[in-house]
Structure formats: C-alpha cells, structure tokens
C-alpha positions in Angstrom: 39.5 -87.0 -22.6 37.0 -86.3 -25.3 34.2 -87.6 -23.0 35.3 -85.2 -20.3 35.3 -82.3 -22.6 31.9 -83.2 -24.0 30.5 -83.5 -20.5 31.8 -80.0 -19.6 30.4 -78.6 -22.8 27.0 -80.0 -22.0 27.1 -78.5 -18.6 28.0 -75.1 -20.1 25.1 -75.4 -22.5 22.8 -76.2 -19.6 24.0 -73.2 -17.6 23.7 -70.9 -20.6 20.2 -72.2 -21.2 19.2 -71.6 -17.6 20.7 -68.1 -17.6 18.9 -67.4 -20.9 15.6 -68.6 -19.5 16.2 -66.5 -16.3 16.9 -63.5 -18.5 13.7 -64.1 -20.5 11.8 -64.5 -17.2 13.2 -61.1 -15.9 12.3 -59.4 -19.2 8.8 -60.9 -19.1 8.4 -59.8 -15.5 9.5 -56.3 -16.4 7.1 -56.2 -19.3 4.4 -57.5 -17.0 5.1 -54.8 -14.4 5.1 -52.1 -17.1 1.9 -53.3 -18.6 -0.2 -54.4 -15.6 1.4 -52.8 -12.6 3.2 -49.8 -14.2 0.6 -47.2 -13.1 0.8 -48.4 -9.5 4.5 -48.2 -9.2 4.7 -44.9 -11.1 2.1 -43.5 -8.7 4.1 -44.9 -5.7 7.3 -43.3 -6.9 5.6 -40.0 -7.5 3.9 -40.1 -4.0 7.3 -40.6 -2.4 9.0 -37.8 -4.3 6.2 -35.3 -5.1 3.5 -34.0 -2.8 0.7 -31.5 -2.8 1.5 -28.9 -0.2 -1.3 -26.8 1.4 -1.1 -23.0 1.0 -3.0 -21.4 3.8 -4.8 -18.2 2.8 -4.6 -14.9 4.6 -7.2 -14.8 7.4 -9.7 -11.9 7.2 -9.0 -8.8 9.1 -11.0 -7.8 12.2 -11.8 -4.1 12.4 -13.0 -1.8 15.1 -16.2 0.3 14.5 -14.1 3.2 13.1 -12.0 1.0 10.7 -9.0 0.6 13.0 -7.4 -2.8 12.8 -7.9 -5.1 15.7 -6.4 -8.2 14.1 -4.8 -8.8 10.8 -2.8 -11.5 8.9 0.7 -10.5 7.8 2.6 -12.5 5.2 6.2 -13.4 5.9 8.5 -14.8 3.2 11.5 -17.1 3.3 13.9 -17.0 0.3 16.0 -20.1 -0.6 18.3 -20.9 -3.5 18.5 -24.0 -5.7 22.1 -24.0 -6.9 21.7 -27.0 -9.1 19.0 -25.9 -11.5 20.9 -22.7 -12.5 23.1 -23.0 -15.6 26.8 -22.3 -15.4 26.4 -19.3 -17.8 23.6 -17.7 -15.8 25.3 -18.2 -12.5 28.6 -16.7 -13.6 26.9 -13.8 -15.4 24.7 -12.7 -12.5 26.8 -13.7 -9.4 28.3 -10.3 -8.7 25.2 -8.2 -9.3 23.0 -10.6 -7.3 25.5 -10.5 -4.4 25.5 -6.7 -4.5 21.7 -6.5 -4.5 21.3 -8.9 -1.6 23.9 -7.0 0.4 22.2 -3.7 -0.3 18.8 -5.0 0.9 19.7 -7.4 3.7 22.6 -5.6 5.3 25.5 -8.0 5.1 28.5 -7.6 2.8 28.6 -8.4 -0.9 31.5 -10.8 -0.2 29.4 -12.7 2.3 26.6 -13.4 -0.2 29.0 -14.1 -3.1 30.8 -16.7 -1.0 27.5 -18.2 0.2 26.2 -18.6 -3.3 29.5 -20.1 -4.6 29.7 -22.6 -1.8 26.1 -23.6 -2.4 26.9 -24.1 -6.1 30.0 -26.1 -5.3 28.2 -28.4 -2.8 25.2 -28.7 -5.1 22.8 -27.4 -2.5 19.2 -27.3 -3.6 17.6 -25.5 -0.6 20.1 -22.9 0.7 18.5 -20.3 3.0 19.1 -16.7 1.8 16.7 -14.7 3.9 14.0 -15.3 6.4 10.8 -13.5 7.6 10.8 -10.9 4.8 8.0 -8.3 4.5 6.1 -8.3 1.3 7.9 -5.1 0.1 11.3 -6.8 0.5 10.1 -10.0 -1.1 8.8 -8.0 -4.1 12.2 -6.4 -4.5 14.3 -9.6 -4.0 12.4 -11.6 -6.7 13.4 -8.9 -9.2 17.1 -9.2 -8.4 19.5 -10.4 -11.1 19.3 -14.2 -11.6 16.3 -14.5 -9.3 14.2 -12.6 -11.9 14.7 -15.6 -14.2 12.3 -17.6 -12.0 12.5 -20.9 -10.2 14.1 -23.1 -12.9 16.5 -20.7 -14.5 17.1 -18.5 -11.5 16.9 -21.0 -8.7 14.8 -18.8 -6.4 12.5 -20.7 -4.0 9.9 -18.6 -2.2 8.0 -19.9 0.9 5.2 -17.9 2.4 3.8 -18.0 5.9 1.0 -16.0 7.5 1.3 -14.5 11.0 -1.6 -13.1 13.0 -0.9 -9.7 14.5 -2.9 -7.5 16.9 -2.1 -3.8 16.4 -3.6 -2.7 19.8 -1.6 -5.3 21.7 -3.2 -7.1 24.7 -6.2 -4.8 25.0 -9.4 -6.8 24.4 -7.3 -9.8 23.5 -9.7 -12.5 24.8 -12.7 -10.9 23.1 -10.9 -10.3 19.7 -9.6 -13.8 20.0 -6.8 -15.9 18.5 -6.0 -19.4 17.3 -3.6 -21.8 19.0 -2.8 -25.4 18.2 -1.4 -28.2 20.4 0.4 -29.7 17.5 -1.9 -32.7 17.3 -4.6 -31.0 15.2 -6.6 -29.6 18.2 -7.2 -25.9 18.1 -8.2 -23.3 20.7 -10.2 -20.4 19.2 -11.7 -18.1 21.8 -13.5 -14.8 21.2 -14.6 -13.3 17.9 -11.8 -15.1 16.0 -13.3 -18.4 17.1 -16.9 -17.5 16.7 -16.6 -16.3 13.1 -13.7 -18.6 12.0 -15.7 -20.0 9.1 -15.9 -16.5 7.6 -12.3 -15.5 8.5 -10.3 -18.5 7.5 -10.8 -18.5 3.7 -10.0 -21.5 1.5 -6.7 -23.3 1.2 -4.6 -23.4 -2.0 -2.2 -26.1 -3.2 1.3 -26.2 -4.6 3.3 -29.1 -5.9 6.6 -29.8 -4.1 9.4 -32.2 -5.0 11.5 -34.1 -2.5 15.2 -33.3 -2.6 18.2 -34.1 -0.5 18.0 -34.6 3.3 14.2 -34.9 3.4 13.7 -31.4 2.2 10.9 -30.3 -0.2 11.1 -27.5 -2.8 8.3 -26.0 -5.0 8.2 -27.4 -8.5 6.6 -24.4 -10.2 6.5 -20.7 -9.8 2.7 -20.7 -9.9 0.3 -22.4 -7.4 -1.8 -25.3 -8.6 -4.8 -23.9 -6.7 -4.7 -20.3 -5.5 -5.8 -19.7 -1.9 -8.8 -17.5 -1.3 -8.4 -15.0 1.6 -11.0 -14.9 4.3 -13.7 -12.3 4.8 -13.2 -9.2 7.0 -15.2 -8.5 10.2 -16.4 -5.1 11.3 -16.9 -5.3 15.0 -18.8 -3.0 17.4 -15.7 -2.4 19.5 -14.7 1.3 19.7 -10.9 1.7 20.2 -11.1 4.8 22.3 -13.8 3.5 24.7 -11.9 0.2 24.9 -8.7 2.0 25.8 -10.6 4.0 28.5 -12.3 0.9 30.0 -9.1 -1.2 29.9 -6.9 1.4 31.8 -9.6 2.4 34.2 -10.1 -1.3 35.2 -6.3 -1.9 35.3 -5.7 1.1 37.6 -8.3 -0.1 40.1 -7.3 -3.7 40.1 -3.7 -2.6 40.9 -4.8 -0.2 43.5 -7.0 -2.8 45.4 -4.7 -5.8 44.6 -7.7 -7.7 43.3 -7.7 -11.1 41.8 -9.5 -10.3 38.5 -12.2 -8.1 37.1 -14.2 -7.2 34.0 -15.8 -4.2 32.4 -18.4 -4.0 29.6 -19.7 -0.9 27.9 -22.8 -1.3 25.7 -24.7 1.1 23.4 -28.2 1.3 24.9 -30.4 1.4 21.8 -28.5 -1.2 19.7 -26.9 -3.6 22.1 -23.5 -3.0 20.4 -20.6 -3.8 22.8 -18.3 -0.8 22.6 -15.7 -2.1 25.1 -15.1 -5.3 27.0 -12.1 -5.7 29.3 -11.1 -8.8 31.2 -8.0 -8.7 33.4 -6.6 -11.4 35.7 -3.6 -11.3 37.9 -0.5 -13.4 37.1 1.8 -15.0 39.7 4.1 -12.0 39.3 1.3 -9.6 40.1 0.8 -8.3 36.6 -2.6 -8.1 35.0 -3.4 -9.4 31.5 -6.4 -10.7 29.5 -6.4 -14.1 31.0 -10.0 -15.3 30.6 -13.2 -13.8 29.2 -14.8 -13.3 32.7 -17.5 -10.9 31.3 -18.9 -13.6 29.1 -18.0 -16.8 30.8 -17.9 -16.3 34.6 -21.3 -16.9 36.2 -21.4 -15.9 39.8 -23.8 -14.6 42.5 -24.4 -11.0 41.7 -25.3 -9.8 45.2 -27.1 -6.4 45.4 -27.2 -5.7 41.7 -29.9 -8.4 41.6 -32.1 -6.2 43.8 -33.1 -4.3 40.6 -34.7 -7.5 39.2 -36.4 -8.2 42.6 -37.7 -4.6 42.8 -39.1 -4.6 39.3 -40.8 -7.9 39.9 -42.5 -6.6 43.0 -43.6 -3.4 41.4 -44.8 -5.1 38.2 -46.9 -7.6 40.2 -48.2 -4.7 42.2 -47.5 -6.3 45.5 -45.9 -3.1 46.7 -45.5 0.5 45.5 -42.4 2.7 45.9 -43.9 4.3 49.0 -44.5 0.9 50.7 -43.0 1.1 54.2 -40.8 -1.7 55.4 -39.2 -2.0 58.9 -35.6 -2.9 58.7 -35.7 -4.2 62.4 -32.4 -3.1 63.7 -30.6 -4.1 60.5 -30.7 -7.9 61.1 -33.1 -10.7 60.2 -32.9 -14.3 61.2 -34.4 -17.4 59.5 -34.8 -20.8 61.2 -32.8 -19.6 64.2 -29.4 -19.5 62.4 -29.5 -18.0 58.9 -29.0 -14.3 59.2 -29.4 -11.3 56.8 -27.7 -8.1 57.8 -27.5 -4.6 56.6 -24.1 -2.9 56.1 -25.3 -0.2 58.3 -25.2 -1.3 61.9 -28.7 -0.8 63.5 -30.4 -0.7 60.1 -32.4 2.1 58.7 -35.6 1.9 60.8 -38.8 2.3 58.9 -38.2 3.3 55.3 -40.0 3.2 52.0 -39.4 0.5 49.5 -37.7 3.0 47.2 -35.4 4.2 50.0 -34.6 0.5 50.8 -33.4 0.1 47.2 -31.4 3.4 47.2 -29.5 2.5 50.4 -29.3 -1.2 49.4 -30.9 -2.5 52.6 -30.6 -6.3 52.5 -33.2 -6.6 55.3 -35.6 -4.3 53.6 -35.6 -6.1 50.2 -35.6 -9.5 51.8 -38.6 -8.6 53.9 -40.5 -7.2 50.9 -39.9 -10.3 48.7 -40.3 -12.9 51.4 -43.5 -11.4 52.9 -45.2 -10.8 49.5 -44.3 -14.0 47.8 -43.7 -16.7 50.5 -47.2 -18.1 50.0 -46.6 -18.4 46.2 -42.9 -18.3 45.4 -43.7 -19.5 41.9 -45.2 -16.1 41.1 -41.9 -14.4 41.9 -39.8 -16.8 39.8 -42.2 -16.8 36.9 -42.1 -12.9 36.9 -38.3 -13.2 36.6 -38.7 -15.7 33.7 -41.1 -13.4 31.9 -38.4 -10.7 32.0 -35.8 -13.2 30.6 -33.8 -13.2 33.8 -31.8 -16.4 33.8 -32.0 -17.0 30.1 -28.7 -17.5 28.2 -28.1 -14.8 25.7 -27.1 -17.1 22.9 -24.2 -14.9 21.7 -21.8 -16.4 19.1 -18.7 -16.1 21.3 -18.1 -19.5 22.8 -18.1 -20.1 26.5 -21.1 -18.2 27.8 -21.6 -19.0 31.5 -24.7 -20.8 32.7 -27.2 -18.6 34.5 -29.1 -20.0 37.5 -32.5 -18.9 38.9 -33.8 -21.4 41.5 -37.3 -22.7 41.1 -39.7 -24.1 43.8 -40.0 -27.3 41.7 -36.3 -28.1 42.0 -34.8 -30.4 44.6 -32.4 -27.8 46.0 -35.2 -25.3 46.7 -35.4 -24.6 50.5 -37.0 -22.3 53.0 -34.3 -19.7 52.5 -34.2 -19.8 48.7 -36.8 -17.0 48.2 -35.4 -14.5 50.7 -31.8 -15.2 49.6 -32.8 -14.5 46.0 -34.1 -11.1 47.0 -30.6 -9.8 47.6 -28.7 -11.7 44.9 -27.6 -15.0 46.6 -28.5 -18.5 45.4 -28.8 -17.0 41.9 -26.0 -16.9 39.3 -25.5 -14.6 36.3 -22.5 -13.5 34.1 -21.7 -9.8 34.0 -22.9 -9.6 30.4 -26.3 -11.2 31.4 -26.7 -8.8 34.2 -25.8 -5.8 32.0 -28.3 -6.9 29.4 -31.1 -6.6 31.9 -29.9 -3.2 33.1 -29.6 -2.0 29.5 -33.2 -3.0 29.0 -34.3 -0.7 31.8 -32.2 2.1 30.3 -33.8 1.3 26.9 -37.4 1.8 28.3 -38.0 -2.0 28.5 -36.7 -3.2 25.2 -34.1 -6.0 25.8 -31.6 -6.3 23.0 -29.1 -9.0 22.5 -25.5 -7.9 23.0 -23.7 -7.6 19.7 -20.0 -7.8 18.9 -20.0 -7.8 15.1 -21.8 -5.4 12.8 -20.9 -6.7 9.4 -19.0 -9.3 7.4 -17.3 -7.9 4.3 -15.4 -9.0 1.2 -13.6 -5.8 0.1 -16.4 -3.4 -0.8 -19.2 -5.9 -0.7 -21.3 -6.8 2.3 -21.5 -10.6 2.9 -23.7 -10.4 6.0 -25.1 -7.6 8.0 -26.0 -8.0 11.7 -29.0 -5.8 12.7 -30.3 -5.2 16.2 -31.7 -8.4 17.7 -34.6 -7.9 20.2 -34.9 -10.5 22.9 -38.0 -9.0 24.5 -39.7 -5.9 23.2 -41.0 -4.9 26.7 -39.8 -6.6 29.8 -42.2 -4.7 32.0 -44.6 -1.7 32.0 -43.3 1.8 31.4 -44.7 2.9 34.8 -42.5 0.4 36.5 -39.5 1.4 34.4 -40.0 5.1 35.2 -40.1 4.3 38.9 -36.9 2.2 39.0 -35.1 4.7 36.8 -35.7 7.3 39.4 -34.5 5.0 42.2 -31.3 4.2 40.3 -30.7 7.9 39.8 -31.1 8.4 43.5 -28.6 5.6 44.3 -26.0 8.0 42.9 -27.5 11.3 44.1 -28.3 10.2 47.7 -27.8 6.5 48.1 -24.9 4.0 48.3 -23.1 5.5 45.4 -23.4 9.2 46.5 -19.5 9.3 46.4 -19.9 9.1 42.6 -22.3 12.0 42.3 -21.4 15.0 40.1 -23.5 18.1 39.3 -21.8 18.2 35.9 -22.6 14.7 34.8 -25.6 12.4 35.5 -25.4 8.7 36.1 -27.8 6.0 37.4 -27.1 2.5 38.6 -26.9 0.1 41.5 -24.0 -1.0 43.7 -23.3 -4.6 44.5 -21.2 -6.1 47.3 -21.3 -9.9 47.4 -19.6 -12.4 49.7 -17.8 -15.4 48.1 -16.2 -18.4 49.8 -18.7 -17.8 52.6 -19.7 -21.5 52.8 -16.6 -22.4 54.9 -16.6 -22.1 58.7 -13.4 -20.0 58.5 -14.6 -16.4 58.4 -11.1 -15.2 57.4 -11.5 -17.0 54.1 -14.5 -14.9 53.1 -13.8 -12.8 50.0 -15.9 -10.2 48.2 -17.1 -9.3 44.7 -17.6 -5.6 44.2 -19.8 -4.4 41.3 -21.6 -1.5 39.9 -24.1 -1.6 37.0 -25.9 1.2 35.4 -26.1 3.7 32.5 -25.4 7.3 31.6 -26.5 10.0 31.1 -29.3 9.3 33.5 -31.9 11.4 31.7 -31.2 10.1 28.2 -29.1 6.9 28.4 -26.7 6.3 25.6 -24.4 3.7 27.2 -24.9 1.1 29.8 -21.9 -0.3 31.8 -21.0 -2.9 34.3 -17.9 -3.2 36.4 -17.1 -6.3 38.4 -14.0 -6.7 40.6 -13.3 -10.0 42.3 -11.5 -10.5 45.6 -10.0 -7.0 46.3 -7.7 -6.7 49.3 -10.2 -6.5 52.2 -7.9 -4.2 54.1 -8.1 -1.6 51.4 -11.9 -1.9 50.7 -14.5 -4.2 49.2 -17.8 -2.3 48.8 -19.1 -1.9 45.3 -19.4 1.9 45.6 -15.7 2.2 46.6 -14.1 -0.4 44.4 -16.2 -0.8 41.3 -18.1 2.5 41.2 -15.1 4.8 40.5 -14.2 2.7 37.4 -17.8 3.3 36.2 -17.5 7.0 36.8 -14.1 7.4 35.1 -15.4 5.6 32.0 -18.5 7.6 31.8 -16.8 10.9 32.2 -13.9 10.2 29.8 -16.2 9.0 27.0 -18.0 12.3 27.0 -15.2 14.7 28.0 -12.0 13.2 26.5 -13.1 10.9 23.7 -16.2 12.0 21.7 -17.4 9.2 19.5 -18.4 9.4 15.9 -21.9 7.8 15.6 -21.9 6.8 11.9 -19.1 5.5 9.7 -19.3 4.6 6.1 -17.0 1.5 6.2 -17.0 1.0 2.5 -15.4 4.3 1.9 -13.4 4.4 5.1 -11.6 1.0 4.8 -10.9 1.4 1.1 -9.8 5.0 1.5 -7.5 4.0 4.3 -5.9 1.2 2.2 -5.7 3.6 -0.8 -4.0 6.3 1.3 -1.6 3.8 2.8 -0.6 2.6 -0.6 -0.1 6.1 -1.9 2.0 7.0 1.1 4.1 3.9 0.7 4.7 4.8 -3.0 5.7 8.3 -2.0 8.3 7.3 0.6 9.5 3.9 -0.8 12.5 5.5 -2.4 13.1 8.0 0.4 16.5 8.3 2.0 15.2 10.1 5.1 12.7 9.5 7.9 9.2 10.7 6.9 6.6 12.3 9.1 3.8 9.9 10.2 2.1 12.4 12.6 -1.7 12.1 12.5 -1.6 8.7 10.8 -3.3 5.6 12.2 -1.0 3.0 13.8 -1.3 0.5 11.0 -0.7 3.1 8.3 2.4 4.4 10.1 3.7 0.9 10.8 3.3 -0.1 7.1 5.2 3.0 5.9 8.0 2.8 8.4 8.6 -0.9 8.3 8.7 -0.8 4.5 11.6 1.6 4.9 13.5 -0.9 7.1 12.8 0.7 10.5 11.8 -1.3 13.6 8.6 0.2 15.0 7.5 0.3 18.7 4.2 1.9 19.6 2.8 3.2 22.9 -1.0 3.6 23.3 -3.7 3.4 20.7 -5.2 5.7 18.1 -3.3 8.1 15.9 0.4 9.1 16.0 1.0 12.1 18.2 4.8 11.9 18.5 7.6 10.1 16.8 11.1 9.6 18.3 13.0 10.1 14.9 12.4 13.5 13.4 11.3 14.0 9.8 14.3 14.4 7.5 16.8 12.3 9.6 18.9 9.9 7.6 17.4 6.5 7.3 19.4 3.7 9.2 18.2 0.2 8.5 16.8 -1.7 11.5 16.9 1.4 13.7 14.0 1.6 16.2 11.4 4.4 16.0 9.0 4.9 18.9 5.5 6.2 18.1 3.3 7.7 20.8 -0.4 7.3 20.0 -3.5 9.1 21.2 
C-alpha cells in the first residue's frame, strides 16, 4: 500500500516538474519574443490595425481667358459618429441640442436624429453615418454643433472628405478641357488640357492615420492630418467662353440639320495662335450630339480642296506660274493612265481660265494641270517646297493624341504616277483640322506661322508659376508678294467664287471651301461619303481670327459641298463674334480672379443668414451657384456667361432643396 502511494507521489512530482519546466519555457519564449522579436510583432499588429490613408488634394482650377471657371474641384464631406468614444456625461448633456441642430440643418426631425444617436450608442457603433455629400459651408456648421464641437475623441465626430471635379459650362469643350477616368485597376484616361497639364494640376497628396474598427471599417485617429495635402496649380486657358458658346451651337445646329456623323470647329487668334474656341461633336446611337472625341486635334484625314491653298502658294513661290497664268480645264475632266479621272464639280468645266480664277472656283482640273505640268519632271521640288512651309509637320502641342500628318514623297515606296496630281487637290495627303488651320493662320498673319496655344499661364493664387508666350514655328513661310496674291484670291472665293453664298457687304471674310470624298476606294459608289470644310479668316482686310469648320458625312440628299454645309457655320461664327459678343482683349488675371473670389466670399457672408431668396442677376455662374447652394437651394443653369434671369424672385421665402433655374447670357 505504501509502495503504491509512493509510486503515485513520484509520478505527481514528475508531472509537476514537467509542467514547471513547460511554464519556464513559455516564460522564456515570451521574454525572448519581447526582447528579440518584439518590434516585429508590434509592427505587425500595428500594420493590421493602423494604416496611413492618402488624402488627395484639390486639383487646380481651369479658367477661361476672362476668369470664368471651366473646371474646378469641389470638396464633399461625409459625417459619421463614433458612439463609443463619447463619455456618458457628454452624450446625455448634448443629445437634445445636437439632435435639434442636425434636424434644423439636414431636414429630418429632431426625434429621428435623437433615436439614431441613441441606437448607435446602445449598439456601440463606431462608424454611424450621419450625413453624406455635404458642401463646405454645411460641414463648417456641423462641426460646431453641440458635442461635435468637442472633437473626434470627446465628441465622436468623424469627417471624411472627397473631391469631385465639376465643369460649370457643362459638355461644351468637354474633350478639350479634359477629365480623368480610372478603370479601377490603376489605369487612368486623361484627355485634353486636364491630361496635358496634370503634373501642375494634381498637387501633392497628404496622409492621415486611420484605425481599424468593427466590420473592416477604418476611422481617423486624429483631428489633424499627419501630412497636409497641397492643392494643385491653376491654369489660365486661351478659351473664350462667349466664342466657345457661339462655335459649339453653330456647329451643333448644322450637324443636326444635315444629319452628319461628326464635325469640329476651331477659332484661333491670328497674331498669337491662342485657340479661342474648339468644338468637337459626334453623333450617338440615339442621334444626339456630344463631345465624343477631339476630332480637331486627333483626326487626320484627306483635306480635299482646302489643300489647294498649299499647292497654289508652292507654285507661286517657286515662280512656275503667276496668278494670270492661263490653264485649260478641258471640258472639266482629266484622265490619267486611261482610268484615273479628275473632274470638276461644274459639268463641262470652266474653259480657259487664269490660275487665280481656277483657285477661286476650285477647279480640280485646273489645279491638277498646273501642279502636274510644272512639277512632273521634278516632283521633289514641289514636296520640298511644302516641307519648307512646314506642311506635314506635327505641331507638337501638349494635348495628347495629335494625329499624324502625311505628305507623300517621291522616295517612298507608295509613290506612284498619280501621287503628284492627286496631291494638287488634297488627295493622298492627310492633315488634322488644327494642322490645316495653322497654315491658313500663317497666311492671315503675313507669313508668320505660330504654334496653336491652349494655355496662357499657370498660377498659384496671385503668383505666376509659368507663362506661355507666343511660339513661332516659322517666321516667314513664303514671300510677302505670294501672301498678298493668295489673300486676294481667298477674298475672291467669298466675293465671286465657290463661297459667294457667304458674301456680305457688311462684313468681310476670306477662305477656301473644301469638298472631299471618303470611302471612295470601294467599288460601290453608293458607299461614297463626303467631308465638307471651310477654312479662312476674318475680317479679310485685317485678320483677327482664323477659323476652320469640318463636317464629316452629311446626309448626301441634303447637301455635301463645303460652301453649303461648312461655310454657313464659319459665317455665323464670324458675324456673332463681332456683332453679338464683343471680346475684351486684355484681362488682368491677378486682379480678376482674386477680386472674383473676394466678391463671392463677401456675397456669401451677406446672404448666409438670409431667410429669403437673394438676387444673383449679373453674377457669373459660379458666383451665383456658390451663393445659392450655400443657402440650401438646388441650382440648374441654362446657357453660359452671367445670370440674366432667375426663376425664384428676390425676397421669396427660402425653402431648403427647392430648385432655382438660372438663365445665363
């Protein structure tokens, strides 16, 4: 019996010793972890529960040449509530007053918010949504409410900020102004000015610490940011809102009238190369037109008869002809190699006419005969003359996607016996509308070819970061004598040539019509479509603006000639710029933008406590939107410019979320 008890006692001692040794081993391991691996595990725990969250800065604004906003970043705020961090005393003391304040601002009842806060408290919610998509003015008010004014730890308020990009003038010039889109996998699409100048616009990211809480949610740890974001720089563009509006609607009206596939318009200031308007409209499946692609910059195509200007300048500059050189249009048809035909639009041709008249009436046969006969023994001479005038060079603008120009050369494999004559009237060559207009602008500018410019200045508040001056591509593309001759011919195109339907005694214009076939390579003649264009400048005697209009694939049963389809758009733009929308030449942006912001702030302060609808007549769209939205109204605008009419009268009682319609001019 004693032996058995002794045996059991020994076993118990052994087990106790093993457990003691195990405990010692555990303690030693814990000490080892704390000493040698403690930093690693603490870091691992922290990484799983605390993260650095990126705070994206406000992207810089994009302004028109008069200070009107084209694109801006607007901050939106979400307010959440951490019901756990608030003490019992603070919660009970401020519950009623906080509920009343929320109800007064956000529109729901005091009971609704009181119940919501009490339930969040009871269920120990740490991320309860209180309000979403608040404007800055409402966010400023809500953070001063009872309890919330105690801050994140004592008051439980959680603020999350997002930035939304808005375009005050809507879809007008949308592709040129640009935007940013993400496919969700880190790939971004950034067309237009937004993409070209993204390094200036985007600013620098900030950081904020966040802690992981229940259900995979993260809440900010501190009220203050670890690293403050730095907002991007602002851009002052060359775009003029009034001219842009005129160009957009003139193009839209003509596209709808002729049921065309797409079209583009560019208006450029002659001396500086500043692009004052650029419209690109394509037809959707539903038949509506919108800024689908930047055709003006990116679409390289055969220009047709607008290329006759380049051919005529080359011939005059090389002195192979003069304006009075006589060419026989031979019945209006010319055949090469027994099957390739060149025809005039006028059946029977024009008989024997001068080179100048051949240009004015846009005789295909006349121009082809001149170029082919004078250069066929040395086609290099013709192509080299074009090269000297920078025809076929890329412009090198910052906006992405410039189309590739094409000027055939005798040394290339695809050069053939019809390459030279076809070039004479704009086939076998390829240019974008902007490249074509740049050449026409050089003629209007007495031979100085300037690079098209979309941005004037990069600014940081009242300081200039970078200033973009006029950039000269070629100081003189040809002699003044040649320029004077072709200017007269282009004026006669409107007075007594193919664009005589555009002539007005009250207003002078000069230019060249273009009608080009497309899809002509197929054997099916019914598949042939047309590109109608008109390129020129105004006024004819002292050019201030150059302009090109290109309309693709109009309904052939309604018309397809450049003079009929594209020309009227050019005329409407020219007349409206000078008759309906006089343009201010010089603007002090430093004073203008700061004054505008200062006035907007003062107006906001004046009406922030108002109980009635204020008058916003005469204010810019953005100033009016800022004032009215801060009063709780929903704003809808028609048109661009300044406020002409408002649907709610001054002095009417304010009703939260009521819609007010502003008509702009």
